[in-house]
GUVEX-508355 format. One line per 5 residues: their letters; for each residue x, y, z of C-alpha. Coordinates in steps of 0.001 Angstrom, whole numbers. Layout:
BEGIN
A	X:Y:Z ~ ...
//
This chain:
BEGIN
XXXXX	20366:-1136:14647 ~ 18527:-645:11313 ~ 17079:2578:9618 ~ 13446:1913:9167 ~ 13597:4543:6194
XXXXX	17100:3990:4461 ~ 17239:314:5572 ~ 20974:658:6057 ~ 22380:-1042:9149 ~ 24557:317:11512
XXXXX	26620:-1156:14463 ~ 25771:-1120:17729 ~ 25656:2606:19537 ~ 24540:4528:16665 ~ 20788:5565:17755
XXXXX	20028:8430:14591 ~ 20507:7520:10851 ~ 23299:10040:9518 ~ 21754:10110:6164 ~ 18097:11006:7060
XXXXX	18141:11663:10801 ~ 15789:9048:11569 ~ 15725:6906:15179 ~ 17118:3449:14304 ~ 15195:508:15560
XXXXX	16530:-3012:15994 ~ 16678:-5473:13453 ~ 13916:-7639:14915 ~ 11482:-5212:14984 ~ 12450:-4010:11334
XXXXX	12020:-7590:9974 ~ 8764:-7908:12151 ~ 7125:-4973:10293 ~ 8113:-5857:6530 ~ 5154:-5981:4080
XXXXX	4233:-9688:3130 ~ 2164:-10285:-64 ~ 331:-12970:1933 ~ -987:-10533:3980 ~ -2685:-8676:1255
XXXXX	-6037:-9358:-336 ~ -7609:-7783:-3504 ~ -10935:-5838:-2770 ~ -11572:-4026:-5948 ~ -10126:-3830:-9597
XXXXX	-10791:-1318:-12255 ~ -9395:139:-15111 ~ -8307:3299:-13972 ~ -5350:4405:-11656 ~ -7162:7422:-10225
XXXXX	-10322:5588:-9387 ~ -7913:3165:-7123 ~ -6255:6233:-5561 ~ -9250:8032:-4616 ~ -10692:4796:-2891
XXXXX	-7550:4300:-1179 ~ -7848:7914:-59 ~ -11071:7224:1465 ~ -9671:3920:3240 ~ -6626:6087:4762
XXXXX	-9473:8035:6014 ~ -10875:5005:7768 ~ -7204:4435:9019 ~ -7038:1150:6578 ~ -3736:760:4652
XXXXX	-3991:-115:1293 ~ -1736:-607:-1888 ~ -2638:190:-5575 ~ -1015:-2325:-7950 ~ -1311:-894:-11519
XXXXX	-490:-3134:-14761 ~ -650:-252:-16955 ~ 1749:220:-19570 ~ 1522:3431:-21634 ~ 4624:2656:-23785
XXXXX	2608:-181:-25431 ~ 103:858:-28067 ~ -3054:-939:-28480 ~ -6674:-870:-29187 ~ -8655:-3:-26115
XXXXX	-7304:-124:-22413 ~ -7144:-3977:-21435 ~ -5052:-3216:-18109 ~ -6096:-3839:-14487 ~ -5462:-1669:-11389
XXXXX	-5996:-3693:-8225 ~ -6512:-2341:-4597 ~ -5310:-4218:-2056 ~ -6086:-3967:1684 ~ -4519:-6336:4670
XXXXX	-6443:-9203:5192 ~ -7781:-8496:8939 ~ -9196:-5281:7125 ~ -10912:-6540:4010 ~ -14314:-6787:5237
XXXXX	-14379:-3227:6637 ~ -12796:-1805:3554 ~ -15121:-3799:1145 ~ -18187:-2212:3301 ~ -16467:1265:2689
XXXXX	-16292:753:-1059 ~ -19596:-797:-1384 ~ -20965:2274:275 ~ -19278:4562:-1958 ~ -20094:2758:-5311
XXXX	-23586:2572:-4144 ~ -23997:6265:-3483 ~ -22857:7238:-6732 ~ -25423:5257:-8740
//
């Protein structure tokens, strides 16, 4: 058994994590739900984290799981902002996510 929150493994017979009080699940169920980078595709890139986070919130409203990958490094001084922020969704949700993002962007223009 494993805690899906803490990721600590426990001996058989224990049903609830003593640390966070989350119900334990079988190891097989936990490993079957791990996030795999191959399951995700980039659906949007921008230069500002807040823009990607706002789109992520809209996708969440449509029950589409999304991740924001920011490559910003504020400790590195430089001219201009050359960093890229990426919005990723699971492959099977990519088409719907793109439609939502395009609708949002077309309403702004």
